[in-house]
MOPAC internal coordinates of N, CA, C and O (Angstrom, degrees):
PM7 1SCF
backbone

  N    0.0000 0     0.00 0     0.00 0    0    0    0
  C    1.4523 1     0.00 0     0.00 0    1    0    0
  C    1.5361 1   111.29 1     0.00 0    2    1    0
  O    1.2310 1   121.12 1   140.37 1    3    2    1
  N    1.3538 1   115.47 1   -39.63 1    3    2    1
  C    1.4648 1   119.69 1   178.85 1    5    3    2
  C    1.5286 1   110.11 1   -64.03 1    6    5    3
  O    1.2310 1   120.84 1   139.43 1    7    6    5
  N    1.3323 1   116.00 1   -40.57 1    7    6    5
  C    1.4642 1   120.48 1   179.37 1    9    7    6
  C    1.5211 1   110.89 1   -60.50 1   10    9    7
  O    1.2310 1   120.34 1   135.57 1   11   10    9
  N    1.3272 1   116.96 1   -44.43 1   11   10    9
  C    1.4601 1   120.81 1   178.62 1   13   11   10
  C    1.5279 1   110.96 1   -62.17 1   14   13   11
  O    1.2310 1   120.33 1   138.79 1   15   14   13
  N    1.3145 1   116.98 1   -41.21 1   15   14   13
  C    1.4709 1   120.37 1   178.85 1   17   15   14
  C    1.5240 1   111.32 1   -63.04 1   18   17   15
  O    1.2310 1   120.55 1   139.45 1   19   18   17
  N    1.3327 1   116.55 1   -40.55 1   19   18   17
  C    1.4684 1   119.98 1   178.44 1   21   19   18
  C    1.5255 1   110.18 1   -63.46 1   22   21   19
  O    1.2310 1   120.68 1   132.04 1   23   22   21
  N    1.3251 1   116.31 1   -47.96 1   23   22   21
  C    1.4654 1   119.96 1  -179.29 1   25   23   22
  C    1.5300 1   111.50 1   -63.67 1   26   25   23
  O    1.2310 1   119.82 1   138.36 1   27   26   25
  N    1.3091 1   117.94 1   -41.64 1   27   26   25
  C    1.4730 1   120.31 1   179.54 1   29   27   26
  C    1.5294 1   111.13 1   -66.94 1   30   29   27
  O    1.2310 1   120.54 1   139.52 1   31   30   29
  N    1.3227 1   116.57 1   -40.48 1   31   30   29
  C    1.4658 1   119.94 1   176.60 1   33   31   30
  C    1.5191 1   111.32 1   -63.27 1   34   33   31
  O    1.2310 1   120.77 1   137.36 1   35   34   33
  N    1.3282 1   116.12 1   -42.64 1   35   34   33
  C    1.4660 1   120.46 1   178.20 1   37   35   34
  C    1.5252 1   110.63 1   -63.15 1   38   37   35
  O    1.2310 1   120.60 1   138.08 1   39   38   37
  N    1.3240 1   116.45 1   -41.92 1   39   38   37
  C    1.4680 1   119.96 1  -179.16 1   41   39   38
  C    1.5230 1   110.61 1   -63.67 1   42   41   39
  O    1.2310 1   120.47 1   134.37 1   43   42   41
  N    1.3375 1   116.71 1   -45.63 1   43   42   41
  C    1.4647 1   118.69 1   178.65 1   45   43   42
  C    1.5208 1   111.04 1   -60.61 1   46   45   43
  O    1.2310 1   120.62 1   134.46 1   47   46   45
  N    1.3489 1   116.42 1   -45.54 1   47   46   45
  C    1.4668 1   119.78 1  -178.32 1   49   47   46
  C    1.5255 1   111.27 1   -62.39 1   50   49   47
  O    1.2310 1   120.47 1   137.23 1   51   50   49
  N    1.3312 1   116.71 1   -42.77 1   51   50   49
  C    1.4649 1   118.94 1  -179.06 1   53   51   50
  C    1.5270 1   112.05 1   -67.38 1   54   53   51
  O    1.2310 1   120.50 1   133.09 1   55   54   53
  N    1.3163 1   116.65 1   -46.91 1   55   54   53
  C    1.4655 1   119.71 1  -177.40 1   57   55   54
  C    1.5279 1   110.72 1   -66.47 1   58   57   55
  O    1.2310 1   120.32 1   135.22 1   59   58   57
  N    1.3278 1   116.99 1   -44.78 1   59   58   57
  C    1.4662 1   119.65 1   179.65 1   61   59   58
  C    1.5254 1   110.91 1   -64.12 1   62   61   59
  O    1.2310 1   120.48 1   138.35 1   63   62   61
  N    1.3456 1   116.69 1   -41.65 1   63   62   61
  C    1.4649 1   119.99 1   178.57 1   65   63   62
  C    1.5187 1   112.05 1   -62.52 1   66   65   63
  O    1.2310 1   120.85 1   133.97 1   67   66   65
  N    1.3197 1   115.98 1   -46.03 1   67   66   65
  C    1.4706 1   119.87 1   177.97 1   69   67   66
  C    1.5230 1   111.34 1   -64.96 1   70   69   67
  O    1.2310 1   120.44 1   141.95 1   71   70   69
  N    1.3223 1   116.76 1   -38.05 1   71   70   69
  C    1.4670 1   119.94 1  -179.22 1   73   71   70
  C    1.5339 1   110.86 1   -64.99 1   74   73   71
  O    1.2310 1   120.26 1   143.58 1   75   74   73
  N    1.3250 1   117.11 1   -36.42 1   75   74   73
  C    1.4606 1   118.67 1   178.11 1   77   75   74
  C    1.5292 1   111.31 1   -63.00 1   78   77   75
  O    1.2310 1   120.32 1   141.29 1   79   78   77
  N    1.3352 1   117.00 1   -38.71 1   79   78   77
  C    1.4602 1   119.43 1   174.45 1   81   79   78
  C    1.5323 1   110.49 1   -66.74 1   82   81   79
  O    1.2310 1   120.09 1   139.18 1   83   82   81
  N    1.3181 1   117.44 1   -40.82 1   83   82   81
  C    1.4703 1   122.11 1   177.20 1   85   83   82
  C    1.5290 1   109.97 1   -58.23 1   86   85   83
  O    1.2310 1   121.16 1   134.04 1   87   86   85
  N    1.3294 1   115.39 1   -45.96 1   87   86   85
  C    1.4662 1   119.55 1  -179.28 1   89   87   86
  C    1.5217 1   110.96 1   -61.54 1   90   89   87
  O    1.2310 1   120.65 1   139.49 1   91   90   89
  N    1.3285 1   116.36 1   -40.51 1   91   90   89
  C    1.4608 1   120.12 1   179.31 1   93   91   90
  C    1.5212 1   111.51 1   -68.96 1   94   93   91
  O    1.2310 1   120.03 1   128.52 1   95   94   93
  N    1.3320 1   117.55 1   -51.48 1   95   94   93
  C    1.4552 1   120.80 1  -172.14 1   97   95   94
  C    1.5249 1   114.62 1   -83.55 1   98   97   95
  O    1.2310 1   119.87 1   152.20 1   99   98   97
  N    1.3144 1   117.85 1   -27.80 1   99   98   97
  C    1.4671 1   119.93 1  -175.53 1  101   99   98
  C    1.5223 1   113.90 1  -109.66 1  102  101   99
  O    1.2310 1   120.74 1   154.60 1  103  102  101
  N    1.3413 1   116.18 1   -25.40 1  103  102  101
  C    1.4702 1   118.72 1  -176.61 1  105  103  102
  C    1.5214 1   112.78 1  -108.25 1  106  105  103
  O    1.2310 1   120.53 1  -177.94 1  107  106  105
  N    1.3399 1   116.60 1     2.06 1  107  106  105
  C    1.4605 1   119.89 1   176.49 1  109  107  106
  C    1.5155 1   114.83 1    73.80 1  110  109  107
  O    1.2310 1   119.73 1  -157.86 1  111  110  109
  N    1.3116 1   118.11 1    22.14 1  111  110  109
  C    1.4601 1   121.08 1   178.18 1  113  111  110
  C    1.5261 1   109.55 1   -79.77 1  114  113  111
  O    1.2310 1   119.93 1   -11.87 1  115  114  113
  N    1.3375 1   117.73 1   168.13 1  115  114  113
  C    1.4735 1   120.46 1  -176.51 1  117  115  114
  C    1.5401 1   113.52 1   -61.10 1  118  117  115
  O    1.2310 1   121.06 1   -34.66 1  119  118  117
  N    1.3345 1   115.58 1   145.34 1  119  118  117
  C    1.4612 1   121.81 1  -179.25 1  121  119  118
  C    1.5264 1   112.66 1   -64.33 1  122  121  119
  O    1.2310 1   120.00 1   158.43 1  123  122  121
  N    1.3196 1   117.61 1   -21.57 1  123  122  121
  C    1.4653 1   121.19 1   179.50 1  125  123  122
  C    1.5341 1   111.33 1   -60.49 1  126  125  123
  O    1.2310 1   119.99 1   161.08 1  127  126  125
  N    1.3211 1   117.62 1   -18.92 1  127  126  125
  C    1.4651 1   120.69 1   177.68 1  129  127  126
  C    1.5283 1   111.98 1   -63.99 1  130  129  127
  O    1.2310 1   120.15 1   161.38 1  131  130  129
  N    1.3259 1   117.31 1   -18.62 1  131  130  129
  C    1.4609 1   120.31 1   177.84 1  133  131  130
  C    1.5332 1   111.45 1   -66.32 1  134  133  131
  O    1.2310 1   119.92 1   152.69 1  135  134  133
  N    1.3187 1   117.75 1   -27.31 1  135  134  133
  C    1.4680 1   120.85 1  -177.35 1  137  135  134
  C    1.5281 1   111.24 1   -66.11 1  138  137  135
  O    1.2310 1   119.04 1   123.66 1  139  138  137
  N    1.3387 1   119.44 1   -56.34 1  139  138  137
  C    1.4672 1   117.58 1   176.03 1  141  139  138
  C    1.5249 1   111.76 1   -65.76 1  142  141  139
  O    1.2310 1   120.23 1   152.19 1  143  142  141
  N    1.3223 1   117.17 1   -27.81 1  143  142  141
  C    1.4575 1   120.36 1   176.38 1  145  143  142
  C    1.5155 1   111.11 1   -61.02 1  146  145  143
  O    1.2310 1   120.16 1   134.87 1  147  146  145
  N    1.3258 1   117.29 1   -45.13 1  147  146  145
  C    1.4693 1   121.37 1   177.82 1  149  147  146
  C    1.5228 1   111.43 1   -64.07 1  150  149  147
  O    1.2310 1   120.39 1   138.66 1  151  150  149
  N    1.3202 1   116.86 1   -41.34 1  151  150  149
  C    1.4653 1   120.32 1   177.83 1  153  151  150
  C    1.5245 1   110.64 1   -60.61 1  154  153  151
  O    1.2310 1   120.38 1   133.51 1  155  154  153
  N    1.3195 1   116.88 1   -46.49 1  155  154  153
  C    1.4679 1   120.24 1  -179.18 1  157  155  154
  C    1.5260 1   111.93 1   -64.72 1  158  157  155
  O    1.2310 1   120.18 1   142.75 1  159  158  157
  N    1.3159 1   117.25 1   -37.25 1  159  158  157
  C    1.4666 1   119.54 1   178.17 1  161  159  158
  C    1.5305 1   111.43 1   -68.44 1  162  161  159
  O    1.2310 1   120.06 1   144.98 1  163  162  161
  N    1.3274 1   117.49 1   -35.02 1  163  162  161
  C    1.4667 1   120.34 1   175.24 1  165  163  162
  C    1.5330 1   110.20 1   -68.07 1  166  165  163
  O    1.2310 1   120.42 1   140.46 1  167  166  165
  N    1.3214 1   116.80 1   -39.54 1  167  166  165
  C    1.4626 1   121.19 1   176.79 1  169  167  166
  C    1.5261 1   110.42 1   -61.54 1  170  169  167
  O    1.2310 1   120.50 1   137.23 1  171  170  169
  N    1.3098 1   116.65 1   -42.77 1  171  170  169
  C    1.4659 1   121.38 1   176.74 1  173  171  170
  C    1.5242 1   110.95 1   -54.74 1  174  173  171
  O    1.2310 1   120.46 1   129.98 1  175  174  173
  N    1.3162 1   116.73 1   -50.02 1  175  174  173
  C    1.4681 1   120.73 1  -178.54 1  177  175  174
  C    1.5275 1   111.04 1   -63.54 1  178  177  175
  O    1.2310 1   120.39 1   138.44 1  179  178  177
  N    1.3235 1   116.87 1   -41.56 1  179  178  177
  C    1.4629 1   120.63 1   179.97 1  181  179  178
  C    1.5301 1   111.16 1   -64.71 1  182  181  179
  O    1.2310 1   120.07 1   139.52 1  183  182  181
  N    1.3159 1   117.46 1   -40.48 1  183  182  181
  C    1.4648 1   120.48 1  -179.74 1  185  183  182
  C    1.5258 1   111.51 1   -62.21 1  186  185  183
  O    1.2310 1   120.03 1   140.22 1  187  186  185
  N    1.3145 1   117.54 1   -39.78 1  187  186  185
  C    1.4658 1   119.18 1  -179.28 1  189  187  186
  C    1.5257 1   112.32 1   -64.81 1  190  189  187
  O    1.2310 1   119.92 1   156.56 1  191  190  189
  N    1.3252 1   117.77 1   -23.44 1  191  190  189
  C    1.4680 1   119.13 1   177.82 1  193  191  190
  C    1.5217 1   111.97 1   -71.63 1  194  193  191
  O    1.2310 1   119.86 1   167.30 1  195  194  193
  N    1.3278 1   117.88 1   -12.70 1  195  194  193
  C    1.4660 1   121.74 1  -179.47 1  197  195  194
  C    1.5273 1   113.17 1   -84.96 1  198  197  195
  O    1.2310 1   120.19 1   170.87 1  199  198  197
  N    1.3216 1   117.23 1    -9.13 1  199  198  197
  C    1.4685 1   120.98 1  -178.97 1  201  199  198
  C    1.5243 1   108.83 1   -75.89 1  202  201  199
  O    1.2310 1   120.54 1   -55.91 1  203  202  201
  N    1.3437 1   116.56 1   124.09 1  203  202  201
  C    1.4620 1   118.74 1   178.80 1  205  203  202
  C    1.5296 1   111.15 1   -75.81 1  206  205  203
  O    1.2310 1   120.63 1   -65.83 1  207  206  205
  N    1.3073 1   116.40 1   114.17 1  207  206  205
  C    1.4655 1   121.10 1   179.38 1  209  207  206
  C    1.5237 1   108.07 1  -159.62 1  210  209  207
  O    1.2310 1   121.19 1   -22.63 1  211  210  209
  N    1.3228 1   115.32 1   157.37 1  211  210  209
  C    1.4622 1   119.91 1  -178.98 1  213  211  210
  C    1.5293 1   112.72 1   -82.92 1  214  213  211
  O    1.2310 1   119.66 1   165.88 1  215  214  213
  N    1.3268 1   118.25 1   -14.12 1  215  214  213
  C    1.4607 1   121.40 1  -177.97 1  217  215  214
  C    1.5255 1   110.60 1  -142.43 1  218  217  215
  O    1.2310 1   120.83 1   -48.57 1  219  218  217
  N    1.3104 1   116.02 1   131.43 1  219  218  217
  C    1.4666 1   120.30 1   179.38 1  221  219  218
  C    1.5257 1   110.91 1   -60.91 1  222  221  219
  O    1.2310 1   120.69 1   141.44 1  223  222  221
  N    1.3327 1   116.29 1   -38.56 1  223  222  221
  C    1.4665 1   119.56 1  -179.48 1  225  223  222
  C    1.5148 1   112.51 1   -59.17 1  226  225  223
  O    1.2310 1   120.57 1   143.23 1  227  226  225
  N    1.3302 1   116.52 1   -36.77 1  227  226  225
  C    1.4654 1   120.64 1   178.55 1  229  227  226
  C    1.5395 1   110.32 1   -66.78 1  230  229  227
  O    1.2310 1   120.90 1   139.04 1  231  230  229
  N    1.3179 1   115.88 1   -40.96 1  231  230  229
  C    1.4696 1   120.68 1   177.27 1  233  231  230
  C    1.5195 1   109.67 1   -60.79 1  234  233  231
  O    1.2310 1   120.33 1   132.89 1  235  234  233
  N    1.3232 1   116.98 1   -47.11 1  235  234  233
  C    1.4631 1   121.37 1  -177.88 1  237  235  234
  C    1.5208 1   111.22 1   -65.91 1  238  237  235
  O    1.2310 1   120.32 1   139.82 1  239  238  237
  N    1.3251 1   116.99 1   -40.18 1  239  238  237
  C    1.4672 1   120.52 1  -179.91 1  241  239  238
  C    1.5279 1   111.26 1   -64.76 1  242  241  239
  O    1.2310 1   120.69 1   134.23 1  243  242  241
  N    1.3251 1   116.28 1   -45.77 1  243  242  241
  C    1.4600 1   119.64 1   179.06 1  245  243  242
  C    1.5302 1   110.40 1   -65.44 1  246  245  243
  O    1.2310 1   120.38 1   141.64 1  247  246  245
  N    1.3218 1   116.88 1   -38.36 1  247  246  245
  C    1.4587 1   120.86 1   178.10 1  249  247  246
  C    1.5300 1   111.54 1   -60.75 1  250  249  247
  O    1.2310 1   120.52 1   149.38 1  251  250  249
  N    1.3239 1   116.62 1   -30.62 1  251  250  249
  C    1.4625 1   120.41 1  -179.44 1  253  251  250
  C    1.5214 1   112.37 1   -54.24 1  254  253  251
  O    1.2310 1   120.11 1   139.42 1  255  254  253
  N    1.3303 1   117.39 1   -40.58 1  255  254  253
  C    1.4564 1   120.44 1   177.91 1  257  255  254
  C    1.5186 1   112.07 1   -64.64 1  258  257  255
  O    1.2310 1   120.77 1   137.85 1  259  258  257
  N    1.3309 1   116.14 1   -42.15 1  259  258  257
  C    1.4635 1   120.62 1   178.13 1  261  259  258
  C    1.5220 1   109.73 1   -63.66 1  262  261  259
  O    1.2310 1   120.54 1   138.37 1  263  262  261
  N    1.3308 1   116.57 1   -41.63 1  263  262  261
  C    1.4619 1   121.26 1  -179.77 1  265  263  262
  C    1.5300 1   111.27 1   -60.85 1  266  265  263
  O    1.2310 1   120.48 1   138.43 1  267  266  265
  N    1.3109 1   116.69 1   -41.57 1  267  266  265
  C    1.4641 1   120.00 1  -179.54 1  269  267  266
  C    1.5231 1   110.91 1   -62.81 1  270  269  267
  O    1.2310 1   120.33 1   134.52 1  271  270  269
  N    1.3195 1   116.98 1   -45.48 1  271  270  269
  C    1.4708 1   120.34 1   178.33 1  273  271  270
  C    1.5302 1   109.90 1   -62.65 1  274  273  271
  O    1.2310 1   120.62 1   133.23 1  275  274  273
  N    1.3304 1   116.43 1   -46.77 1  275  274  273
  C    1.4632 1   119.83 1  -179.44 1  277  275  274
  C    1.5297 1   111.48 1   -61.98 1  278  277  275
  O    1.2310 1   120.34 1   144.73 1  279  278  277
  N    1.3160 1   116.95 1   -35.27 1  279  278  277
  C    1.4693 1   120.58 1   178.07 1  281  279  278
  C    1.5238 1   111.20 1   -64.48 1  282  281  279
  O    1.2310 1   120.42 1   139.47 1  283  282  281
  N    1.3210 1   116.81 1   -40.53 1  283  282  281
  C    1.4665 1   119.23 1   177.64 1  285  283  282
  C    1.5215 1   111.23 1   -68.51 1  286  285  283
  O    1.2310 1   120.33 1   142.20 1  287  286  285
  N    1.3300 1   116.98 1   -37.80 1  287  286  285
  C    1.4685 1   119.94 1   176.12 1  289  287  286
  C    1.5221 1   109.89 1   -62.38 1  290  289  287
  O    1.2310 1   120.43 1   138.64 1  291  290  289
  N    1.3343 1   116.79 1   -41.36 1  291  290  289
  C    1.4744 1   121.51 1   176.50 1  293  291  290
  C    1.5270 1   109.89 1   -61.13 1  294  293  291
  O    1.2310 1   120.75 1   134.01 1  295  294  293
  N    1.3296 1   116.17 1   -45.99 1  295  294  293
  C    1.4686 1   121.44 1  -179.12 1  297  295  294
  C    1.5380 1   110.37 1   -58.51 1  298  297  295
  O    1.2310 1   120.97 1   137.46 1  299  298  297
  N    1.3162 1   115.75 1   -42.54 1  299  298  297
  C    1.4693 1   120.57 1  -179.18 1  301  299  298
  C    1.5263 1   110.74 1   -71.78 1  302  301  299
  O    1.2310 1   120.54 1   130.05 1  303  302  301
  N    1.3395 1   116.57 1   -49.95 1  303  302  301
  C    1.4597 1   120.98 1  -172.28 1  305  303  302
  C    1.5085 1   115.45 1   -78.56 1  306  305  303
  O    1.2310 1   119.95 1   139.75 1  307  306  305
  N    1.3206 1   117.70 1   -40.25 1  307  306  305
  C    1.4668 1   121.15 1  -175.29 1  309  307  306
  C    1.5293 1   111.64 1   -96.09 1  310  309  307
  O    1.2310 1   120.73 1   134.26 1  311  310  309
  N    1.3294 1   116.20 1   -45.74 1  311  310  309
  C    1.4624 1   119.51 1  -176.48 1  313  311  310
  C    1.5255 1   112.96 1   -89.87 1  314  313  311
  O    1.2310 1   120.56 1   168.31 1  315  314  313
  N    1.3198 1   116.53 1   -11.69 1  315  314  313
  C    1.4766 1   122.23 1   178.45 1  317  315  314
  C    1.5288 1   112.89 1    60.25 1  318  317  315
  O    1.2310 1   121.15 1  -139.94 1  319  318  317
  N    1.3392 1   115.40 1    40.06 1  319  318  317
  C    1.4640 1   121.83 1   177.64 1  321  319  318
  C    1.5289 1   107.61 1  -113.68 1  322  321  319
  O    1.2310 1   119.74 1   -61.02 1  323  322  321
  N    1.3207 1   118.10 1   118.98 1  323  322  321
  C    1.4698 1   119.19 1  -179.41 1  325  323  322
  C    1.5245 1   111.46 1   -75.38 1  326  325  323
  O    1.2310 1   120.05 1   -36.67 1  327  326  325
  N    1.3482 1   117.52 1   143.33 1  327  326  325
  C    1.4583 1   119.74 1   177.42 1  329  327  326
  C    1.5232 1   110.43 1   -73.28 1  330  329  327
  O    1.2310 1   120.82 1   -29.66 1  331  330  329
  N    1.3321 1   116.04 1   150.34 1  331  330  329
  C    1.4652 1   119.24 1   174.50 1  333  331  330
  C    1.5258 1   108.72 1   -97.62 1  334  333  331
  O    1.2310 1   120.12 1     0.56 1  335  334  333
  N    1.3075 1   117.38 1  -179.44 1  335  334  333
  C    1.4622 1   120.06 1  -175.44 1  337  335  334
  C    1.5154 1   111.75 1   -64.03 1  338  337  335
  O    1.2310 1   119.92 1   148.27 1  339  338  337
  N    1.3300 1   117.76 1   -31.73 1  339  338  337
  C    1.4605 1   120.65 1   179.82 1  341  339  338
  C    1.5248 1   110.59 1   -69.41 1  342  341  339
  O    1.2310 1   120.40 1   143.89 1  343  342  341
  N    1.3298 1   116.84 1   -36.11 1  343  342  341
  C    1.4598 1   120.16 1   174.19 1  345  343  342
  C    1.5261 1   109.96 1   -60.01 1  346  345  343
  O    1.2310 1   120.61 1   134.18 1  347  346  345
  N    1.3104 1   116.43 1   -45.82 1  347  346  345
  C    1.4618 1   121.10 1  -176.63 1  349  347  346
  C    1.5262 1   112.76 1   -70.16 1  350  349  347
  O    1.2310 1   120.29 1   139.66 1  351  350  349
  N    1.3207 1   117.05 1   -40.34 1  351  350  349
  C    1.4638 1   120.24 1   177.90 1  353  351  350
  C    1.5286 1   110.31 1   -65.91 1  354  353  351
  O    1.2310 1   120.57 1   133.60 1  355  354  353
  N    1.3096 1   116.51 1   -46.40 1  355  354  353
  C    1.4588 1   120.65 1   179.31 1  357  355  354
  C    1.5158 1   112.31 1   -61.72 1  358  357  355
  O    1.2310 1   120.52 1   138.88 1  359  358  357
  N    1.3239 1   116.61 1   -41.12 1  359  358  357
  C    1.4617 1   120.79 1   177.89 1  361  359  358
  C    1.5192 1   111.14 1   -62.54 1  362  361  359
  O    1.2310 1   120.48 1   137.51 1  363  362  361
  N    1.3171 1   116.69 1   -42.49 1  363  362  361
  C    1.4658 1   120.58 1   179.07 1  365  363  362
  C    1.5208 1   111.40 1   -60.71 1  366  365  363
  O    1.2310 1   120.60 1   135.76 1  367  366  365
  N    1.3134 1   116.45 1   -44.24 1  367  366  365
  C    1.4667 1   120.41 1   178.64 1  369  367  366
  C    1.5325 1   111.46 1   -63.28 1  370  369  367
  O    1.2310 1   120.67 1   138.56 1  371  370  369
  N    1.3213 1   116.33 1   -41.44 1  371  370  369
  C    1.4663 1   120.36 1   179.78 1  373  371  370
  C    1.5236 1   111.47 1   -65.67 1  374  373  371
  O    1.2310 1   120.35 1   140.26 1  375  374  373
  N    1.3280 1   116.94 1   -39.74 1  375  374  373
  C    1.4632 1   119.73 1   178.60 1  377  375  374
  C    1.5198 1   111.45 1   -65.47 1  378  377  375
  O    1.2310 1   120.70 1   141.23 1  379  378  377
  N    1.3030 1   116.26 1   -38.77 1  379  378  377
  C    1.4592 1   120.08 1   176.81 1  381  379  378
  C    1.5358 1   109.68 1   -61.16 1  382  381  379
  O    1.2310 1   120.58 1   133.02 1  383  382  381
  N    1.3081 1   116.49 1   -46.98 1  383  382  381
  C    1.4553 1   120.82 1   178.83 1  385  383  382
  C    1.5207 1   112.41 1   -63.28 1  386  385  383
  O    1.2310 1   120.07 1   137.10 1  387  386  385
  N    1.3311 1   117.48 1   -42.90 1  387  386  385
  C    1.4629 1   120.78 1   179.33 1  389  387  386
  C    1.5204 1   110.54 1   -63.21 1  390  389  387
  O    1.2310 1   120.37 1   139.41 1  391  390  389
  N    1.3260 1   116.90 1   -40.59 1  391  390  389
  C    1.4618 1   120.68 1   177.85 1  393  391  390
  C    1.5152 1   112.06 1   -62.55 1  394  393  391
  O    1.2310 1   120.46 1   137.74 1  395  394  393
  N    1.3139 1   116.72 1   -42.26 1  395  394  393
  C    1.4733 1   120.43 1   177.98 1  397  395  394
  C    1.5283 1   111.46 1   -63.42 1  398  397  395
  O    1.2310 1   120.59 1   138.52 1  399  398  397
  N    1.3118 1   116.47 1   -41.48 1  399  398  397
  C    1.4629 1   120.47 1  -179.90 1  401  399  398
  C    1.5168 1   110.55 1   -64.05 1  402  401  399
  O    1.2310 1   120.27 1   133.91 1  403  402  401
  N    1.3164 1   117.08 1   -46.09 1  403  402  401
  C    1.4603 1   121.25 1  -173.93 1  405  403  402
  C    1.5202 1   112.37 1   -78.41 1  406  405  403
  O    1.2310 1   119.95 1   139.08 1  407  406  405
  N    1.3228 1   117.71 1   -40.92 1  407  406  405
  C    1.4556 1   120.83 1  -170.83 1  409  407  406
  C    1.5282 1   114.17 1  -106.70 1  410  409  407
  O    1.2310 1   120.04 1   177.53 1  411  410  409
  N    1.3228 1   117.53 1    -2.47 1  411  410  409
  C    1.4651 1   120.87 1  -177.63 1  413  411  410
  C    1.5166 1   112.16 1   -61.41 1  414  413  411
  O    1.2310 1   120.89 1   -33.56 1  415  414  413
  N    1.3111 1   115.91 1   146.44 1  415  414  413
  C    1.4663 1   121.78 1   179.31 1  417  415  414
  C    1.5291 1   109.80 1   -69.87 1  418  417  415
  O    1.2310 1   120.88 1   -48.11 1  419  418  417
  N    1.2829 1   115.93 1   131.89 1  419  418  417
  C    1.4584 1   121.24 1   179.02 1  421  419  418
  C    1.5153 1   109.35 1  -121.81 1  422  421  419
  O    1.2310 1   120.82 1   -40.70 1  423  422  421
  N    1.2956 1   116.04 1   139.30 1  423  422  421
  C    1.4784 1   120.45 1  -179.06 1  425  423  422
  C    1.5082 1   110.70 1   -76.57 1  426  425  423
  O    1.2310 1   120.10 1   180.00 1  427  426  425

């Protein structure tokens, strides 16, 4: 449960931080949005260091699946864009892969 909370917190921080830069650079919003964006991106990186794993690459790879799901949730909830079947199929495949990376048996 703690692992899921860390990954979800990291996903929110990364997506929100990136979105603030998107809003500034692509939507013409004020440049001051970069300040909380930088804070959220630093929080994202710090949260991933809390995941217990023997290799950072494994943590990042498994997080990729969580990030994809969180990105679609953001797209639906914040941007009001519904996912299509390819979004859902691709997300399912990524989650399967992330689960194997994180939970797979290792000798």
